[in-house]
N, C-alpha and C positions, 0 to 999 in steps of 0.2 A: 876246793879240795875234792878229789875223786874218792868215791866210796869203794870199799872192799866188796868182794863178791857176796859175802854173807849178809851185808847190810841191804835188806830189801825194802825198808820203810819208804813209802812214797814213790817207789818205782812203778811206772805203769806197765802192765802186762796183761795181754788178752788171754793168756792160758788159764783154763779153769783150775781151781784148787781141788785136788783129789781128797775128799773127806771120807772116803770109804775105809772101813776097818778091815784089818787082815790079821790072820794068825801069824805070829812071829815065828820065823824059822829058828831052828836050834842054835845056829851061830849067832843070831840076834839076841836070843835069851842068854847065851853064854857071854856075849859082849856086855850086856846089861849087868850081869852078875860080876864080871871082871871089874867094871867101873865101881860097883859097890864095894868089892873086896879091896881095891886099890885105895879107895877113900877111907875105908875102915882102918887100914894099916898106915894111913897118913902119907901114902906115896903119891896121891894126886887129888887135888881138890877141884871144885867146880870152875874156879877161875882159870886154873891150868888147863882144864879140859876145853873150856871156851877158847882160850888162846891157841891151843893146838888146832882146833877146828878152823879158827879164823886165819891160821897160817897156811892153810892148804892152797896150793896154786889154783887160780880161778878155774881153769879148764877141768882140773881134777875134782874140784868142789862141785861143779855143775853136773858132772857125771855120777858122782857118788850118792849112794842112798844115805839115809839118816844114820844108820848104824855103821856104815862104811866110814862116815866122817868121824864117828866115835873111835873106831879102830885106828884111824890115822892119828888122832889126838893121843891115844894111848901109846902108840908106837913112838911118836914124836917125843912125848914127855918122858917115857921110860928110857929112851935112848939118850936124851939130854942128861938124865940123872945117873946114867951108867948102869941101870938095871938091865938093859939090853945093849948088846953090841950093835953098831950100825949094820943094817941088812940081815941081822940074825933071824928075824921072822921069815924073811924071804928064803933064806937058806934052809930053814927047818921045814917049810912047806914045799920046797922044791921049786921056788920061783926064781 
Protein backbone atom coordinates (compact mmCIF):
# COMPACT_ATOMS: atom_id res chain seq x y z
CA UNK A 1 0.00 0.00 0.00
CA UNK A 2 1.43 3.35 -1.03
CA UNK A 3 1.58 6.06 1.61
CA UNK A 4 -0.01 9.45 1.17
CA UNK A 5 2.24 12.49 1.04
CA UNK A 6 1.45 13.52 4.62
CA UNK A 7 2.55 10.14 6.06
CA UNK A 8 6.22 10.76 6.82
CA UNK A 9 6.80 8.03 9.40
CA UNK A 10 9.82 5.88 8.60
CA UNK A 11 10.60 7.63 5.32
CA UNK A 12 14.33 8.24 4.96
CA UNK A 13 15.26 11.83 4.20
CA UNK A 14 18.61 13.59 4.35
CA UNK A 15 17.09 17.05 4.66
CA UNK A 16 17.67 18.65 8.05
CA UNK A 17 14.66 19.50 10.18
CA UNK A 18 14.21 23.24 10.61
CA UNK A 19 13.68 23.69 14.34
CA UNK A 20 14.05 27.44 14.39
CA UNK A 21 11.30 29.56 15.88
CA UNK A 22 9.83 32.43 13.92
CA UNK A 23 7.32 35.17 14.46
CA UNK A 24 4.00 34.31 12.92
CA UNK A 25 2.81 36.58 10.14
CA UNK A 26 -0.54 38.29 10.56
CA UNK A 27 -2.23 35.90 8.10
CA UNK A 28 -0.93 32.92 10.10
CA UNK A 29 -2.33 34.35 13.33
CA UNK A 30 -5.66 35.01 11.61
CA UNK A 31 -5.71 31.47 10.20
CA UNK A 32 -5.14 30.08 13.68
CA UNK A 33 -7.95 32.26 15.05
CA UNK A 34 -10.27 31.20 12.22
CA UNK A 35 -9.73 27.52 13.01
CA UNK A 36 -10.57 28.25 16.65
CA UNK A 37 -13.72 30.18 15.70
CA UNK A 38 -14.90 27.46 13.29
CA UNK A 39 -14.37 24.86 15.99
CA UNK A 40 -16.18 26.92 18.63
CA UNK A 41 -19.19 27.25 16.30
CA UNK A 42 -19.19 23.55 15.49
CA UNK A 43 -18.38 24.12 11.83
CA UNK A 44 -15.12 22.16 11.74
CA UNK A 45 -13.43 19.75 14.11
CA UNK A 46 -9.88 18.45 14.27
CA UNK A 47 -10.73 15.28 12.33
CA UNK A 48 -12.24 17.31 9.48
CA UNK A 49 -9.21 19.58 9.51
CA UNK A 50 -6.86 16.61 9.30
CA UNK A 51 -8.87 15.03 6.47
CA UNK A 52 -8.80 18.32 4.58
CA UNK A 53 -5.03 18.59 4.90
CA UNK A 54 -4.53 14.96 3.94
CA UNK A 55 -6.64 15.44 0.81
CA UNK A 56 -4.26 18.02 -0.68
CA UNK A 57 -2.68 16.98 -3.97
CA UNK A 58 0.86 15.76 -3.19
CA UNK A 59 2.67 18.45 -5.20
CA UNK A 60 0.61 21.20 -3.57
CA UNK A 61 1.17 19.66 -0.11
CA UNK A 62 4.93 19.63 -0.63
CA UNK A 63 5.01 23.33 -1.61
CA UNK A 64 2.62 24.53 1.11
CA UNK A 65 3.61 25.88 4.48
CA UNK A 66 2.01 24.67 7.70
CA UNK A 67 -0.68 27.36 7.74
CA UNK A 68 -1.23 27.17 3.98
CA UNK A 69 -2.24 23.56 4.59
CA UNK A 70 -4.66 24.76 7.26
CA UNK A 71 -6.17 27.25 4.80
CA UNK A 72 -6.62 24.50 2.23
CA UNK A 73 -8.44 22.38 4.82
CA UNK A 74 -10.66 25.30 5.87
CA UNK A 75 -11.63 26.10 2.29
CA UNK A 76 -12.20 22.42 1.45
CA UNK A 77 -14.40 21.80 4.47
CA UNK A 78 -16.37 25.03 4.22
CA UNK A 79 -17.01 24.43 0.51
CA UNK A 80 -18.18 20.87 1.18
CA UNK A 81 -20.57 22.16 3.85
CA UNK A 82 -21.94 24.92 1.60
CA UNK A 83 -20.59 27.74 3.79
CA UNK A 84 -18.44 28.88 0.85
CA UNK A 85 -19.22 28.61 -2.81
CA UNK A 86 -16.59 26.87 -4.96
CA UNK A 87 -13.78 29.31 -5.79
CA UNK A 88 -15.42 32.05 -3.67
CA UNK A 89 -12.20 32.86 -1.83
CA UNK A 90 -10.21 33.11 -5.05
CA UNK A 91 -12.78 35.50 -6.46
CA UNK A 92 -12.72 37.65 -3.32
CA UNK A 93 -8.94 37.97 -3.28
CA UNK A 94 -8.67 38.52 -7.01
CA UNK A 95 -7.15 35.11 -7.74
